[in-house]
N, C-alpha and C positions, 0 to 999 in steps of 0.2 A: 397454589394457583390453579385456576380452573382451566379445563381443556375445552371448554365450550365458549361460544362468543357472547361476552358480557363485559361490562366494566369500561374503564377509561385508562388510556395510556398516553404519556407526554413524552416526546423525543426532542431533546435539546440539540439542535444542529440539523441542518438540511443538506449537508454535503453527502458524500457517498455512504459513509458509515451509518449516518442517521436515516438516509432514505432505505437503506437495505434492512436496518432494524425495523423500520415502519412496515416494510413488506412482510417480515417475519411476524409481526404483531397482529396484522389486520384480521387474520382468521380467528383469533382468540378474543379480541377486544372489539366491541361495537363502536368505539370511538378512539381514533389515534390522531392526536394533534402533533404536527411537526412544527416547532418554533424555530425561526432563524431570523437573524438581524437583518439579512439582506432582502431585497425585493427580487425574486427570480425573474430572469430574463425569459422573454417569449420564444427565444430561439437559442441555439447553441452559442455560447460565449463565456468568456472568463468573467469573474465577478469579484468584488472585493474581499468577500468572506472566504475566498479560495485562492490565496496568493500563489499557491503552488500550481494552479491550473494551467498556466502558460508553459510549464515545463514538461519534459518527457514523462509519461506515465505508462508503466507496463502493466498489462493484464495478463498475468501468468496463464499457462495452460489450465491449471486447476481453477484459477479464477473464472476463466470463461465458462468452464463446466458448471461451476457453482451458480454463476448468474443465470445460466440457462435453466438451472433447476428452480431458481427463484422466480424467474420470469420466462415463461415458455416462448421459445422463438426469438429471444432478444438477439442472439448472434445472427440469424438470418435477416432480422430487421436492420442491424447495423451494417451487414455486408450489402444489403440493398441500398444503403445510403452512402456507399462508397468506401466503407472501412475495409482495408486490406486484410487478408487472412493468408497465412503463409506457414510452411513447416519450420519450426523453430531451429531445426539443426541444419537443414539442407538450403534453405532460403535466407540465411543470416549467417554472418561471420562473427565468431566470438573469439576475442583475443584474451587470453588468460595467462597471467605470469609472463607476459611478453611473447607468448606463442599462440597461433591460431589453432583452435580445436578442429579436428577433422570433421568435414561435413558428410552428411548422408541422410537418407529418408528416415525420419524417426516416428512419424506418425502423430507427432505433438504439433498441433496447429495453434499459432498465436493469432488472436484477433486484435487489431491495433487502431481502434478509433482514437481520435484526440480526446483528451480528458473532458473538454466542453461537450463533444458529441455524446460521449458515453453517459456523462451525468444528466444531460438533457434527456436523453433516452429513458434512462432509469427513472427520472423525476416524473416524466409523463406517464410512465406505467404505474408508479406509485400513486400519483394523483387520480388515476382511474379506479383504484382499489376501493371497495365499499368501506365506508366509514372513516377513511383517511382525510384529514383537512390540513391545509398549510396555513399557518399563522406567520406571514412574513413581515418584515419591519417590526419584529419583536425581539428585543434584546433581553435575554434571561439574565437576572441579577442575583438569584439565589434559590435555594430549595426550601420547601416547606415540609414540615414533619408533625407527626401526632404529638399531643401534649407530653407524652412520656419520651419522646425522641426516638422510639424504637422503630418507626416506620416513616419513610419519605412518602408524602401523599400529595405532592404538588410542586409548582414552581412559581417564583415571582419574575415579573418582567416589566419593561417599560416599551411603550410603543408611542406613536405620534401623539396619542391622547394623554399620556402620563403613565403612571404606575398602574399595574394590574396584576392579576394571578390566575393560575389554573389550579383549582382545588379539587379534592376528592378523586385524586389519581390513584388507580390501583397499582400502577407501575410507571416509573420515570426512568428514561434512558439517557444517559450523558453520552452524547456524541460530539463534544465540543472541540475535539482534536487536541493539538499539543498545547493549548493555552493554559492548562492546569487550573482552570477556573473551578472545575469539579472538586479538586482537592481542598481548594480554600472554602467552598461552600460547605463541605464536610466538616472542617474545622469549626466553622460558625455554628454548626449543630452540636458541637462538643465531642466530635469523634477525632482520634489521634491522626496524624499524617500516615499514610500507607508508605512503607519502605519502597525505595526506588533502586533500579539498577541503571547505570549509564555507561555508555561507551562514546567518549568524546573524540571527534574526528575534525570537527571545525570545517565542514565542507561548504564550499561556495559553488553555486551553480550560475551559469549564464546560457541562455537558451534563445535560439532564434529560428525562424521558418524560412524555408526556401522553396523554390520551384523544383519539382522532381522531373528529370528527364529519364527515358527508358534505358539509356546507356550508363546512367550513374551507377557507381559501385558494381559495374559489370553486370547490371541486372538484378542484384540482390536487393532484399527488402529491408535490410538493416544491417548494422555494424556496431559492435560493442567492443571498446578498448578499455580494459579494466586496469586500475591501478594496482601497484604491487611495491614492495620495498625496493627503493631504488628509483621508482617512477611513480610519483604520487599524483600525476595528472591523469585524468580519464576522459573518455568522451563517448557519445552515443548518437547514432543516427537511426531514425526510424521512419519508414514510409507511412503516411497517413492519408486520410481522404483528400479528395480534390487535387490529386497529383502533387502532394507536398512532402517535403522533409521536415522533420523536427529535429534539430541538432542541439544537444546540450553538452557543454564542456565544463569540467569541474577542476577545482584545486582543494587540496586538503591542508589542515593545520595552518590556516590563515593566509594561504596563498590564494589570491582573488583573480580570477580570469578577467581579462579587459573586455570591453564591449564595443570597441571600434573595429573596423574590418581588419586593418593591418595587425592590430594587437591580437585579435582572435586568431588570425592565420598564423602568426608567429607562436601562439600559445600551443597550437597543436602540431606545429611543423615537426616537432621531434618525437611524436607518439610513434608506437611500433608499426602502425599501418598508415599509409598516406591517404586512405579513403576520406576521412573527416576533412582534412586540409583541401582535398579536391573539391568537395562540396562548397566549403566555405569561399574557396577562390573562384570557383567557375559558375556555381549556381546563382539564380536571380533571388535576392532577398525578398521576402514577403511580409516581414514584420521587423519591428525594432527589437533589439536584444533586450531580454529581462533578466534580472539578477535575483537570486535568493540565497540566504545563508542557512545552514542547517548545522547547528552545534553539536548535537549528540543524539544517539539512539537512546530512547528511554523507556523502561519497562516499569510500570507501577504495579506493585504486588499486593493488590486487594485481597488476594487469596490468603495472604499472611497476616490479616488483620484480626485482632482478637474480637473487636466489635465493629459491626457494620450495619447500617439500617436496612431493614426489609423494604422491599418496593423500589429498590435502586439498582440499576445496572450501569456499568461503564463500558463503552465499546469502542472500536477503532483506535485511532491514534491517541485517544484519551487514556486508553489501557495500555497500549504498547505502540510507540512510534519508531519505525525502523529507518535506518539510513536509506533514502530514496534511490540510491545507486542501484539497489538490488530489486526494486520494482515490486515489493511484496505487500505493500499497504492495502491496496484494494482488494487483493486475493484474500488476505487475512480477514478484512472486513466482511466479505462475502461468506467465508467460512464460519465466522462468528454469527452472521445472521442465520445460516442453516442450523448451527447449534442451537441458537435461541428458539427458532421454530420448532425444533425437535423436542426440546425440553417442555415447551408450552403444550405441544400435542400430547406428550406423556404425562401432563399434569404434574410437573415437578413440585414437590412440597416446599422445599426450601430453595427457591429459584436463584436468588443471589449466590448462595454458597455452591450450588451445583453448577451454575454457569461459570463462576470464576475458576472453580477447580478445572473444569473441562476446557475452558478457554486458555488456561495457562498451559495445559498439556498440548493444545493446539499451537500455541505460540512458541513452545520450546523449540520446534524445528526450525522456523525461520530465524528465531533469535540465535540459535546456535551457529547458523550460517553467518549471521552479521559478525558474532563474536569471533569465530574462527578466521574470518577474512580480515576484519578491521584490526584486530589485536595483533596481527602479524607485524603491523608497523610499530616501531619503537616509540614513535611520537603519540600514539593513541593512549589516552587514559581510560583504564577500565580494569576490571577484575580478571586477572589471567589465571587464577587458581584452578579453573575447571578445565583448562586446556591440557590435552594429553600429548606430550611430545612425540610419542610413537604414532598416534593418529595423524598429527600434523605432518610428519615426515611421510607416511603412507599416502596421504592425500596429495602431497606435492608431487610424489611419484606418479600417481594416477593422472594428475592433470598433464604432467610431461608425456605420459604414454598416450594420452587422448589426443595428442597432436597427430599421431599416426594411426590410431585406432578408432574408427567410427563408432564401434561398439561402447568403448569406454567413454567417448565423448557424449554419446546419447545417454548413457547411465548418469554421467555428471549432470547433464542439462535435465534429466527427469527429476533429479533431487532439487536443482535449482528452480524448477517450474512447480515445485511442491506436489508433485505427482508421487514420487516414491519418498520413503523416509531416508535419512542419511545412512541408516544401517544397510541399505541396499547396496551401497558402495563397498561393503565389506563382504558380500556374498562370495562363496567359494569360487564361482566362475570369473567374477570380477577380479578378485585377489589374484587368481591364476594368471589372468591376462596382464596385470600389473607387475607380477613377478617375472614373467616372460620377458616383458619389455624393459625391466630394470638392467 
């Protein structure tokens, strides 16, 4: 792959992962086409192709840094538009295993625009990049390949005028999300299905927006109440632009939160903290509740395929889709975009192979978080062979000690925010603090 500007790239999907991939591609390719079946709105707002857009989205601290690396000054731009920014540990209360983590200044700052504002700002930045072109109202129906099938070189689509195609592409990027369309397209080209890993939790989300008052949650900017064995309901409240709260309540293993006022209030009444119930009971609703089901975290192992066409990459949720409770998706998509940008700048010879190997190493960290947390529930379906009982016990002791120790709470949150690797929680100083608290 050339590390100078030439050639054509096609990105399938204009949501966050696709937009970030286009940003990574534009300096290498003189033409980058982003195809999406929606018509993009002229202002921030949810759209049909992003059904998750109305729910809580977390941009982890590492994700904020990655986006600023891709788009200089993006954080400042969003703050100017009213997106709150606050200390992840000091200005937000995290309930883990039924206990509140100790608060304290961490130096990790969360930027929390709504999903629609963030995607609109990113889309506007991408649209201004040289050579990038949006093809909206284009539904991709398949991949094109060279006669020998060894290289993907375009896509088929339908639009308002009928079927069409983008041909002669040097690179095609599949950013179609959890739909699994890319796997089917590969099968049609004669490639075997990639192996998958699944962690099934059958989560259902209900989200609503409320007017935010300064005294809500005693002035905090957010509240997270996590599920744990024996308490499978969870909830999340996050301050966003225009003095609003976005509140998401969840149920697992087929339990579905209600959407009426009384039912929602009853659903959260027995959570470990009363803060979510206070908002639902007292705050002015600004939207109707919206519901979404999420059956399983899914990781597709393209890195383990014996055969894979050159000229094709898979990114974002199409590569690995995480339980949204942990807010990792957009951050991982941004890190994948930075990885792609670096590989192109370095002139990677086997781009697909190098990207998938490096991306899987990147994904290992957030995936291990999902596995360790979701597989603690007996009802979860998934492979538990990789869990180390001693590590599980140690981390449970750490979380318990973090209720009283701000240093341990900060260390835990640094890993959750993808700033530090999980190994940091086993460093001698951290282990000593856990031992003292035991």
